KEMAR-266079 format. One line per field, with one value per residue (C-alpha): residue number from 0; residue in one letter; chain; x, y, z. Coordinates in steps of 0.2 Angstrom, whole numbers, plus 5000, padded with zeros to 4 digits. Layout:
! residues N
pos	NUM / ...;
code	A / ...;
unit	A / ...;
X	X / ...;
Y	Y / ...;
Z	Z / ...;
This chain:
! residues 491
pos	0 / 1 / 2 / 3 / 4 / 5 / 6 / 7 / 8 / 9 / 10 / 11 / 12 / 13 / 14 / 15 / 16 / 17 / 18 / 19 / 20 / 21 / 22 / 23 / 24 / 25 / 26 / 27 / 28 / 29 / 30 / 31 / 32 / 33 / 34 / 35 / 36 / 37 / 38 / 39 / 40 / 41 / 42 / 43 / 44 / 45 / 46 / 47 / 48 / 49 / 50 / 51 / 52 / 53 / 54 / 55 / 56 / 57 / 58 / 59 / 60 / 61 / 62 / 63 / 64 / 65 / 66 / 67 / 68 / 69 / 70 / 71 / 72 / 73 / 74 / 75 / 76 / 77 / 78 / 79 / 80 / 81 / 82 / 83 / 84 / 85 / 86 / 87 / 88 / 89 / 90 / 91 / 92 / 93 / 94 / 95 / 96 / 97 / 98 / 99 / 100 / 101 / 102 / 103 / 104 / 105 / 106 / 107 / 108 / 109 / 110 / 111 / 112 / 113 / 114 / 115 / 116 / 117 / 118 / 119 / 120 / 121 / 122 / 123 / 124 / 125 / 126 / 127 / 128 / 129 / 130 / 131 / 132 / 133 / 134 / 135 / 136 / 137 / 138 / 139 / 140 / 141 / 142 / 143 / 144 / 145 / 146 / 147 / 148 / 149 / 150 / 151 / 152 / 153 / 154 / 155 / 156 / 157 / 158 / 159 / 160 / 161 / 162 / 163 / 164 / 165 / 166 / 167 / 168 / 169 / 170 / 171 / 172 / 173 / 174 / 175 / 176 / 177 / 178 / 179 / 180 / 181 / 182 / 183 / 184 / 185 / 186 / 187 / 188 / 189 / 190 / 191 / 192 / 193 / 194 / 195 / 196 / 197 / 198 / 199 / 200 / 201 / 202 / 203 / 204 / 205 / 206 / 207 / 208 / 209 / 210 / 211 / 212 / 213 / 214 / 215 / 216 / 217 / 218 / 219 / 220 / 221 / 222 / 223 / 224 / 225 / 226 / 227 / 228 / 229 / 230 / 231 / 232 / 233 / 234 / 235 / 236 / 237 / 238 / 239 / 240 / 241 / 242 / 243 / 244 / 245 / 246 / 247 / 248 / 249 / 250 / 251 / 252 / 253 / 254 / 255 / 256 / 257 / 258 / 259 / 260 / 261 / 262 / 263 / 264 / 265 / 266 / 267 / 268 / 269 / 270 / 271 / 272 / 273 / 274 / 275 / 276 / 277 / 278 / 279 / 280 / 281 / 282 / 283 / 284 / 285 / 286 / 287 / 288 / 289 / 290 / 291 / 292 / 293 / 294 / 295 / 296 / 297 / 298 / 299 / 300 / 301 / 302 / 303 / 304 / 305 / 306 / 307 / 308 / 309 / 310 / 311 / 312 / 313 / 314 / 315 / 316 / 317 / 318 / 319 / 320 / 321 / 322 / 323 / 324 / 325 / 326 / 327 / 328 / 329 / 330 / 331 / 332 / 333 / 334 / 335 / 336 / 337 / 338 / 339 / 340 / 341 / 342 / 343 / 344 / 345 / 346 / 347 / 348 / 349 / 350 / 351 / 352 / 353 / 354 / 355 / 356 / 357 / 358 / 359 / 360 / 361 / 362 / 363 / 364 / 365 / 366 / 367 / 368 / 369 / 370 / 371 / 372 / 373 / 374 / 375 / 376 / 377 / 378 / 379 / 380 / 381 / 382 / 383 / 384 / 385 / 386 / 387 / 388 / 389 / 390 / 391 / 392 / 393 / 394 / 395 / 396 / 397 / 398 / 399 / 400 / 401 / 402 / 403 / 404 / 405 / 406 / 407 / 408 / 409 / 410 / 411 / 412 / 413 / 414 / 415 / 416 / 417 / 418 / 419 / 420 / 421 / 422 / 423 / 424 / 425 / 426 / 427 / 428 / 429 / 430 / 431 / 432 / 433 / 434 / 435 / 436 / 437 / 438 / 439 / 440 / 441 / 442 / 443 / 444 / 445 / 446 / 447 / 448 / 449 / 450 / 451 / 452 / 453 / 454 / 455 / 456 / 457 / 458 / 459 / 460 / 461 / 462 / 463 / 464 / 465 / 466 / 467 / 468 / 469 / 470 / 471 / 472 / 473 / 474 / 475 / 476 / 477 / 478 / 479 / 480 / 481 / 482 / 483 / 484 / 485 / 486 / 487 / 488 / 489 / 490;
code	M / S / D / T / P / A / L / P / P / L / L / S / S / A / P / R / I / L / P / P / G / D / P / G / F / R / P / P / I / L / A / Y / R / R / Y / A / E / A / V / A / A / A / G / G / G / T / P / V / R / I / A / I / E / R / E / S / G / L / R / S / C / F / T / T / P / I / L / P / P / G / P / A / T / T / P / A / T / L / R / L / V / E / R / I / V / K / F / L / L / W / S / R / G / G / W / R / I / L / L / Q / A / P / P / E / I / G / L / P / I / R / E / A / Y / A / H / G / G / A / R / G / F / D / A / A / L / M / A / R / V / Y / G / F / D / F / A / V / E / I / V / D / E / A / T / C / P / E / S / S / E / N / A / L / A / L / G / G / H / W / D / G / C / R / L / G / F / D / L / G / A / S / D / F / K / L / A / A / V / R / D / G / E / T / V / F / T / A / E / I / P / W / Q / P / Q / T / Q / S / D / P / A / Y / H / Y / D / H / L / R / E / G / L / R / A / A / A / A / H / L / P / R / V / D / A / I / G / G / S / A / A / G / I / Y / I / D / N / Q / V / R / S / A / S / L / F / R / G / V / P / P / D / I / F / E / R / T / V / K / S / M / F / L / R / M / R / R / E / W / G / V / P / L / E / V / V / N / D / G / E / V / T / A / L / A / A / R / L / S / L / G / Q / P / S / V / L / G / L / A / M / G / S / S / Q / A / A / G / F / I / D / A / A / G / T / L / P / G / W / L / D / E / L / A / F / A / P / V / D / M / R / P / D / A / P / A / D / E / W / S / G / D / R / G / V / G / A / N / Y / Y / S / Q / Q / A / T / A / R / L / A / P / A / L / G / I / A / F / P / A / G / M / G / L / P / E / R / L / A / G / L / Q / D / L / M / A / R / G / D / E / R / A / A / G / V / F / E / T / I / G / V / Y / L / G / Y / T / L / P / W / Y / E / L / F / Y / D / Y / R / H / V / L / V / L / G / R / V / L / T / G / R / G / G / D / I / L / V / R / K / A / S / H / V / L / A / E / E / F / P / E / T / A / R / R / V / T / I / H / V / L / D / D / K / S / R / R / V / G / Q / A / V / A / A / A / S / L / P / V / L / K / K / A / G / A / A / A / A / T / S / D / G / A / R / A / R / L / L / P / D / A / P;
unit	A / A / A / A / A / A / A / A / A / A / A / A / A / A / A / A / A / A / A / A / A / A / A / A / A / A / A / A / A / A / A / A / A / A / A / A / A / A / A / A / A / A / A / A / A / A / A / A / A / A / A / A / A / A / A / A / A / A / A / A / A / A / A / A / A / A / A / A / A / A / A / A / A / A / A / A / A / A / A / A / A / A / A / A / A / A / A / A / A / A / A / A / A / A / A / A / A / A / A / A / A / A / A / A / A / A / A / A / A / A / A / A / A / A / A / A / A / A / A / A / A / A / A / A / A / A / A / A / A / A / A / A / A / A / A / A / A / A / A / A / A / A / A / A / A / A / A / A / A / A / A / A / A / A / A / A / A / A / A / A / A / A / A / A / A / A / A / A / A / A / A / A / A / A / A / A / A / A / A / A / A / A / A / A / A / A / A / A / A / A / A / A / A / A / A / A / A / A / A / A / A / A / A / A / A / A / A / A / A / A / A / A / A / A / A / A / A / A / A / A / A / A / A / A / A / A / A / A / A / A / A / A / A / A / A / A / A / A / A / A / A / A / A / A / A / A / A / A / A / A / A / A / A / A / A / A / A / A / A / A / A / A / A / A / A / A / A / A / A / A / A / A / A / A / A / A / A / A / A / A / A / A / A / A / A / A / A / A / A / A / A / A / A / A / A / A / A / A / A / A / A / A / A / A / A / A / A / A / A / A / A / A / A / A / A / A / A / A / A / A / A / A / A / A / A / A / A / A / A / A / A / A / A / A / A / A / A / A / A / A / A / A / A / A / A / A / A / A / A / A / A / A / A / A / A / A / A / A / A / A / A / A / A / A / A / A / A / A / A / A / A / A / A / A / A / A / A / A / A / A / A / A / A / A / A / A / A / A / A / A / A / A / A / A / A / A / A / A / A / A / A / A / A / A / A / A / A / A / A / A / A / A / A / A / A / A / A / A / A / A / A / A / A / A / A / A / A / A / A / A / A / A / A / A / A / A / A / A / A / A / A / A / A / A / A / A / A / A / A / A / A / A / A / A / A / A / A / A / A / A / A / A / A / A / A / A / A / A / A / A / A / A / A / A / A / A / A / A / A / A / A / A / A / A / A / A / A / A / A / A / A;
X	5000 / 5006 / 5001 / 4986 / 4989 / 4977 / 4968 / 4951 / 4938 / 4928 / 4947 / 4953 / 4948 / 4961 / 4962 / 4956 / 4971 / 4983 / 5002 / 5012 / 5026 / 5016 / 4997 / 4997 / 4996 / 4978 / 4978 / 4972 / 4960 / 4947 / 4950 / 4943 / 4930 / 4926 / 4924 / 4914 / 4902 / 4897 / 4899 / 4885 / 4875 / 4876 / 4870 / 4886 / 4894 / 4902 / 4920 / 4938 / 4947 / 4965 / 4976 / 4993 / 5004 / 5022 / 5032 / 5028 / 5012 / 5004 / 4991 / 4984 / 4966 / 4960 / 4942 / 4933 / 4919 / 4918 / 4908 / 4901 / 4914 / 4912 / 4921 / 4917 / 4921 / 4934 / 4948 / 4944 / 4941 / 4958 / 4968 / 4963 / 4963 / 4981 / 4984 / 4978 / 4986 / 5004 / 5001 / 4997 / 5013 / 5021 / 5016 / 5011 / 5028 / 5025 / 5028 / 5012 / 4996 / 4979 / 4966 / 4948 / 4940 / 4934 / 4946 / 4947 / 4956 / 4964 / 4970 / 4979 / 4986 / 4994 / 5004 / 5009 / 5020 / 5024 / 5043 / 5046 / 5028 / 5029 / 5027 / 5042 / 5056 / 5043 / 5040 / 5060 / 5063 / 5051 / 5055 / 5077 / 5066 / 5056 / 5063 / 5051 / 5045 / 5034 / 5016 / 5001 / 4983 / 4968 / 4954 / 4938 / 4928 / 4928 / 4945 / 4953 / 4960 / 4959 / 4967 / 4982 / 4993 / 5008 / 5012 / 5029 / 5034 / 5050 / 5064 / 5060 / 5075 / 5088 / 5097 / 5114 / 5128 / 5119 / 5126 / 5112 / 5113 / 5102 / 5110 / 5105 / 5109 / 5116 / 5126 / 5122 / 5119 / 5127 / 5120 / 5126 / 5114 / 5118 / 5101 / 5091 / 5101 / 5110 / 5123 / 5132 / 5125 / 5134 / 5129 / 5145 / 5143 / 5144 / 5141 / 5135 / 5126 / 5140 / 5154 / 5157 / 5167 / 5157 / 5171 / 5167 / 5152 / 5157 / 5172 / 5164 / 5152 / 5162 / 5175 / 5157 / 5152 / 5172 / 5169 / 5152 / 5158 / 5174 / 5156 / 5151 / 5161 / 5159 / 5145 / 5132 / 5122 / 5120 / 5104 / 5102 / 5090 / 5094 / 5088 / 5079 / 5074 / 5082 / 5074 / 5085 / 5098 / 5103 / 5101 / 5088 / 5086 / 5095 / 5099 / 5112 / 5121 / 5116 / 5131 / 5138 / 5138 / 5125 / 5136 / 5151 / 5132 / 5126 / 5144 / 5144 / 5134 / 5119 / 5127 / 5139 / 5128 / 5129 / 5148 / 5147 / 5141 / 5152 / 5169 / 5156 / 5152 / 5136 / 5118 / 5118 / 5100 / 5097 / 5077 / 5072 / 5072 / 5054 / 5051 / 5060 / 5052 / 5036 / 5047 / 5054 / 5038 / 5030 / 5044 / 5040 / 5024 / 5020 / 5004 / 4998 / 4991 / 5006 / 5011 / 5031 / 5034 / 5056 / 5058 / 5078 / 5084 / 5070 / 5055 / 5053 / 5038 / 5035 / 5015 / 5011 / 4994 / 4983 / 4989 / 5010 / 5017 / 5021 / 5009 / 5026 / 5022 / 5036 / 5029 / 5042 / 5032 / 5043 / 5036 / 5019 / 5008 / 5003 / 4998 / 4985 / 4995 / 5000 / 5015 / 5018 / 5037 / 5045 / 5055 / 5076 / 5076 / 5060 / 5053 / 5036 / 5028 / 5021 / 5027 / 5032 / 5053 / 5049 / 5036 / 5042 / 5062 / 5079 / 5074 / 5057 / 5064 / 5075 / 5061 / 5053 / 5066 / 5068 / 5049 / 5049 / 5063 / 5078 / 5094 / 5105 / 5124 / 5124 / 5131 / 5127 / 5121 / 5104 / 5109 / 5118 / 5104 / 5092 / 5103 / 5106 / 5085 / 5088 / 5098 / 5086 / 5071 / 5082 / 5083 / 5065 / 5065 / 5044 / 5053 / 5062 / 5047 / 5036 / 5045 / 5040 / 5024 / 5019 / 5027 / 5015 / 5001 / 5004 / 5006 / 4987 / 4982 / 4992 / 4987 / 4967 / 4975 / 4985 / 4971 / 4962 / 4977 / 4983 / 4972 / 4983 / 4979 / 4993 / 5008 / 5028 / 5035 / 5058 / 5068 / 5081 / 5069 / 5058 / 5072 / 5072 / 5059 / 5056 / 5047 / 5036 / 5028 / 5026 / 5017 / 5004 / 5002 / 4999 / 4987 / 4978 / 4971 / 4967 / 4956 / 4948 / 4946 / 4948 / 4938 / 4934 / 4952 / 4958 / 4945 / 4953 / 4975 / 4985 / 5002 / 5017 / 5035 / 5051 / 5063 / 5075 / 5090 / 5078 / 5070 / 5086 / 5096 / 5079 / 5080 / 5098 / 5094 / 5077 / 5086 / 5102 / 5085 / 5080 / 5092 / 5087 / 5099 / 5097 / 5103 / 5103 / 5089 / 5083 / 5074 / 5078 / 5069 / 5055 / 5048 / 5031 / 5018 / 5032 / 5039 / 5062 / 5070 / 5081 / 5091 / 5100 / 5089 / 5104 / 5122;
Y	5000 / 5019 / 5034 / 5039 / 5055 / 5067 / 5067 / 5059 / 5075 / 5063 / 5068 / 5084 / 5096 / 5110 / 5116 / 5132 / 5136 / 5137 / 5135 / 5148 / 5136 / 5125 / 5129 / 5114 / 5102 / 5093 / 5085 / 5066 / 5070 / 5081 / 5067 / 5054 / 5064 / 5067 / 5051 / 5045 / 5058 / 5051 / 5033 / 5039 / 5048 / 5030 / 5024 / 5016 / 5008 / 4988 / 4988 / 4984 / 4977 / 4979 / 4966 / 4969 / 4957 / 4957 / 4944 / 4930 / 4933 / 4950 / 4958 / 4978 / 4978 / 4992 / 4994 / 5008 / 5008 / 5012 / 5016 / 4998 / 4998 / 5008 / 5019 / 5034 / 5028 / 5014 / 5026 / 5038 / 5021 / 5013 / 5031 / 5031 / 5011 / 5013 / 5028 / 5021 / 5003 / 5012 / 5022 / 5006 / 4996 / 5011 / 5013 / 4996 / 4989 / 4969 / 4958 / 4952 / 4964 / 4952 / 4964 / 4960 / 4971 / 4968 / 4962 / 4983 / 4988 / 4971 / 4966 / 4982 / 4984 / 4969 / 4971 / 4988 / 4976 / 4963 / 4962 / 4979 / 4987 / 5006 / 4999 / 4986 / 4996 / 4996 / 4978 / 4972 / 4983 / 4976 / 4958 / 4961 / 4971 / 4952 / 4938 / 4934 / 4936 / 4950 / 4946 / 4954 / 4941 / 4944 / 4935 / 4932 / 4940 / 4923 / 4921 / 4939 / 4940 / 4951 / 4960 / 4951 / 4965 / 4966 / 4983 / 4983 / 4997 / 5004 / 5015 / 5028 / 5018 / 5031 / 5022 / 5025 / 5033 / 5031 / 5038 / 5039 / 5044 / 5049 / 5046 / 5055 / 5059 / 5075 / 5074 / 5063 / 5070 / 5060 / 5063 / 5060 / 5055 / 5052 / 5043 / 5055 / 5071 / 5079 / 5080 / 5085 / 5085 / 5087 / 5089 / 5079 / 5085 / 5068 / 5062 / 5044 / 5041 / 5043 / 5030 / 5016 / 5008 / 5004 / 5010 / 5026 / 5025 / 5014 / 5025 / 5042 / 5034 / 5027 / 5043 / 5054 / 5043 / 5043 / 5060 / 5058 / 5046 / 5059 / 5068 / 5052 / 5042 / 5025 / 5022 / 5009 / 5008 / 5013 / 5019 / 5021 / 5029 / 5029 / 5031 / 5014 / 4998 / 4989 / 4971 / 4964 / 4980 / 4973 / 4985 / 4978 / 4995 / 5013 / 5027 / 5029 / 5015 / 5021 / 5020 / 5000 / 4989 / 4975 / 4959 / 4974 / 4978 / 4960 / 4955 / 4970 / 4982 / 4971 / 4970 / 4982 / 4988 / 4969 / 4971 / 4989 / 4983 / 4965 / 4982 / 4995 / 4978 / 4987 / 4984 / 4991 / 4994 / 5003 / 5006 / 5016 / 5037 / 5034 / 5027 / 5035 / 5050 / 5046 / 5042 / 5060 / 5063 / 5054 / 5056 / 5075 / 5075 / 5065 / 5057 / 5042 / 5043 / 5053 / 5052 / 5060 / 5070 / 5072 / 5083 / 5083 / 5076 / 5066 / 5062 / 5049 / 5043 / 5034 / 5033 / 5027 / 5023 / 5028 / 5013 / 5022 / 5005 / 5004 / 4993 / 4987 / 4997 / 5002 / 5017 / 5024 / 5038 / 5044 / 5034 / 5037 / 5047 / 5064 / 5074 / 5066 / 5072 / 5059 / 5074 / 5079 / 5081 / 5065 / 5055 / 5053 / 5035 / 5026 / 5036 / 5038 / 5054 / 5064 / 5057 / 5062 / 5065 / 5079 / 5086 / 5087 / 5086 / 5097 / 5089 / 5099 / 5117 / 5115 / 5108 / 5126 / 5138 / 5140 / 5141 / 5158 / 5165 / 5159 / 5152 / 5142 / 5138 / 5124 / 5108 / 5116 / 5102 / 5101 / 5104 / 5121 / 5124 / 5124 / 5133 / 5146 / 5149 / 5150 / 5164 / 5174 / 5168 / 5178 / 5192 / 5194 / 5187 / 5182 / 5173 / 5162 / 5162 / 5156 / 5139 / 5136 / 5145 / 5132 / 5118 / 5123 / 5122 / 5101 / 5099 / 5104 / 5095 / 5080 / 5075 / 5073 / 5062 / 5056 / 5053 / 5040 / 5027 / 5032 / 5037 / 5052 / 5065 / 5071 / 5080 / 5083 / 5091 / 5091 / 5089 / 5101 / 5110 / 5118 / 5126 / 5146 / 5158 / 5148 / 5132 / 5145 / 5149 / 5129 / 5125 / 5141 / 5137 / 5120 / 5128 / 5140 / 5125 / 5114 / 5126 / 5135 / 5118 / 5102 / 5112 / 5093 / 5089 / 5106 / 5102 / 5083 / 5084 / 5095 / 5103 / 5102 / 5107 / 5109 / 5121 / 5122 / 5113 / 5100 / 5098 / 5093 / 5084 / 5077 / 5060 / 5053 / 5062 / 5049 / 5037 / 5031 / 5025 / 5013 / 5000 / 4991 / 4989 / 4973 / 4975 / 4963 / 4962 / 4979 / 4985 / 5000 / 5012 / 5019 / 5034 / 5029 / 5041 / 5055 / 5069 / 5067 / 5084 / 5079 / 5093 / 5106 / 5118 / 5132 / 5127;
Z	5002 / 4994 / 5003 / 4994 / 4980 / 4992 / 5010 / 5005 / 5008 / 5023 / 5034 / 5028 / 5042 / 5044 / 5062 / 5067 / 5077 / 5058 / 5066 / 5056 / 5052 / 5044 / 5038 / 5026 / 5044 / 5048 / 5063 / 5066 / 5080 / 5069 / 5053 / 5070 / 5075 / 5058 / 5052 / 5070 / 5065 / 5047 / 5056 / 5067 / 5056 / 5043 / 5059 / 5072 / 5057 / 5059 / 5069 / 5065 / 5078 / 5081 / 5092 / 5094 / 5103 / 5107 / 5119 / 5128 / 5120 / 5127 / 5118 / 5117 / 5108 / 5101 / 5093 / 5082 / 5071 / 5051 / 5036 / 5025 / 5014 / 4997 / 4981 / 4995 / 5011 / 5007 / 5004 / 5022 / 5029 / 5023 / 5026 / 5046 / 5049 / 5044 / 5053 / 5071 / 5064 / 5067 / 5081 / 5090 / 5083 / 5089 / 5104 / 5111 / 5103 / 5094 / 5080 / 5077 / 5071 / 5069 / 5060 / 5058 / 5047 / 5029 / 5017 / 5007 / 5023 / 5031 / 5013 / 5008 / 5025 / 5026 / 5011 / 5015 / 5032 / 5018 / 5014 / 5001 / 5007 / 5012 / 5033 / 5029 / 5038 / 5053 / 5052 / 5050 / 5067 / 5072 / 5068 / 5078 / 5091 / 5095 / 5089 / 5076 / 5060 / 5058 / 5050 / 5050 / 5049 / 5045 / 5060 / 5063 / 5078 / 5084 / 5082 / 5088 / 5106 / 5120 / 5128 / 5137 / 5148 / 5159 / 5172 / 5180 / 5194 / 5189 / 5197 / 5208 / 5222 / 5228 / 5242 / 5243 / 5229 / 5211 / 5196 / 5181 / 5161 / 5149 / 5127 / 5115 / 5098 / 5102 / 5118 / 5132 / 5150 / 5169 / 5185 / 5202 / 5216 / 5235 / 5243 / 5234 / 5236 / 5214 / 5218 / 5199 / 5181 / 5167 / 5147 / 5136 / 5117 / 5106 / 5089 / 5089 / 5074 / 5063 / 5074 / 5068 / 5079 / 5096 / 5106 / 5104 / 5113 / 5125 / 5131 / 5128 / 5142 / 5152 / 5154 / 5158 / 5170 / 5180 / 5181 / 5187 / 5202 / 5208 / 5216 / 5224 / 5240 / 5230 / 5219 / 5223 / 5206 / 5189 / 5175 / 5160 / 5149 / 5131 / 5113 / 5108 / 5114 / 5127 / 5134 / 5149 / 5148 / 5128 / 5115 / 5103 / 5092 / 5093 / 5081 / 5092 / 5084 / 5066 / 5059 / 5070 / 5053 / 5061 / 5064 / 5075 / 5084 / 5085 / 5096 / 5105 / 5106 / 5107 / 5123 / 5131 / 5145 / 5154 / 5150 / 5160 / 5173 / 5174 / 5174 / 5188 / 5197 / 5204 / 5198 / 5182 / 5173 / 5155 / 5149 / 5135 / 5138 / 5135 / 5151 / 5159 / 5155 / 5161 / 5178 / 5179 / 5178 / 5191 / 5201 / 5200 / 5198 / 5214 / 5202 / 5191 / 5174 / 5168 / 5149 / 5148 / 5132 / 5129 / 5113 / 5111 / 5095 / 5093 / 5101 / 5116 / 5126 / 5142 / 5150 / 5169 / 5172 / 5185 / 5194 / 5196 / 5184 / 5166 / 5153 / 5149 / 5131 / 5119 / 5118 / 5103 / 5098 / 5086 / 5074 / 5079 / 5065 / 5072 / 5052 / 5040 / 5024 / 5012 / 5008 / 5026 / 5030 / 5030 / 5041 / 5037 / 5045 / 5043 / 5027 / 5035 / 5032 / 5046 / 5061 / 5080 / 5076 / 5063 / 5074 / 5092 / 5091 / 5086 / 5070 / 5071 / 5077 / 5061 / 5049 / 5056 / 5054 / 5035 / 5032 / 5043 / 5036 / 5044 / 5038 / 5046 / 5034 / 5028 / 5037 / 5053 / 5067 / 5072 / 5091 / 5085 / 5075 / 5089 / 5101 / 5087 / 5089 / 5107 / 5105 / 5093 / 5103 / 5119 / 5107 / 5105 / 5087 / 5084 / 5070 / 5076 / 5092 / 5077 / 5077 / 5096 / 5092 / 5079 / 5090 / 5102 / 5092 / 5083 / 5104 / 5107 / 5093 / 5095 / 5115 / 5113 / 5099 / 5111 / 5123 / 5111 / 5114 / 5133 / 5149 / 5156 / 5168 / 5167 / 5154 / 5159 / 5144 / 5144 / 5133 / 5125 / 5114 / 5127 / 5136 / 5138 / 5133 / 5118 / 5125 / 5137 / 5122 / 5118 / 5132 / 5133 / 5113 / 5116 / 5131 / 5123 / 5109 / 5123 / 5130 / 5111 / 5103 / 5119 / 5130 / 5139 / 5137 / 5143 / 5159 / 5159 / 5157 / 5165 / 5156 / 5168 / 5164 / 5177 / 5177 / 5162 / 5169 / 5176 / 5155 / 5153 / 5163 / 5172 / 5164 / 5170 / 5187 / 5186 / 5178 / 5194 / 5203 / 5192 / 5202 / 5216 / 5227 / 5237 / 5256 / 5269 / 5281 / 5274 / 5259 / 5248 / 5248 / 5239 / 5233 / 5228 / 5232 / 5234 / 5226 / 5222 / 5222 / 5204 / 5203 / 5218 / 5225 / 5217 / 5209;
């Protein structure tokens, strides 16, 4: 299946509040609601059921009604269902899609995820992560399975002397924490994606950890946050290592954190940066039902449910659809269009700047372009303000879309894009869109931000709380129901 040449009229709803740097933006939530109105007018439609299966037989299910197939309805139905399937796959993670749908919808989606199909990247990556051949199966009502979830507790352990790190594409952050008090933080630039020798990644992180360890009397545990997919402390897929040849990746990168744990001789836990974003939100807010969104070199996300636990989903929203346009900006890695990485990241700011009249020298890196925008913001440049206002409009229209898939009441936004006045404009604009366009969501959901420094390094501090210290005769302390002090009160 290829992208349709034009967005079907039934799904083409322009937002009332246009993003200044991208007036062609078409939010999925408006398309979904307009389609749902047509379904209701037609008498309720028939259900399509989608089940995404991941490790150990765990499954997440989603049901949405569709209009009867026909020349006037099928293109819109197919586009909407395909975008929902894509969102579910990257938010939940999995190696098999079980789809209860008419053949006009199910067969093109199965074709898209076949080898060489439009979603071949997604299928190949999921197969590598979960260790099974990727499959899309068309099932009937009798054989479509029910949900089967397994929530987990994560982090919140502050006893002892701990190191935390957060690996991004343009820099990595470090933190030293002693009995819950942050005593040191640092941000170290690097260029991991262009390196073919994994010793570059390992040596940079090791030296950084040693520098942070100098601020503690000892090291009892190390916790890490990193962009990519990590299972049992093994690297399954990560853009940080895109430059490493596949055979070397399998031999050395996959187990690098297990080797680091042996080297340090202490508990060491590494998880996806999105999960640590959610953990940072839980610790800083002291509230469950939290969706954490980190806008850095790419987009990271994580979710903690009403019980304060992690559902165990993938939460790779960098690849999840947030714009319905078939001609939306293309993601450089997956090739798909209209996904989160191009809307909530340094990539987004670099993409939007030229549209608002800001030029950068050829070859300038994304971190430097963002720093340039933030410098312009500090000098009151209205063009730079338009970049962050645009991302704020994106976010305001995307949060209700996220509500279809996540039952959250709090959103914590952090990351380098949120630094300075631009971050304030971004959050203010998102709140304005919610209040004007989605008052029901505005009543349910609160957007939170940290101070500037915590927005950048809060994930490293939260990551330090991941490992459990096993002490004879005593249980490790946790922060259940308590707020964590992510940074010292003063520098």
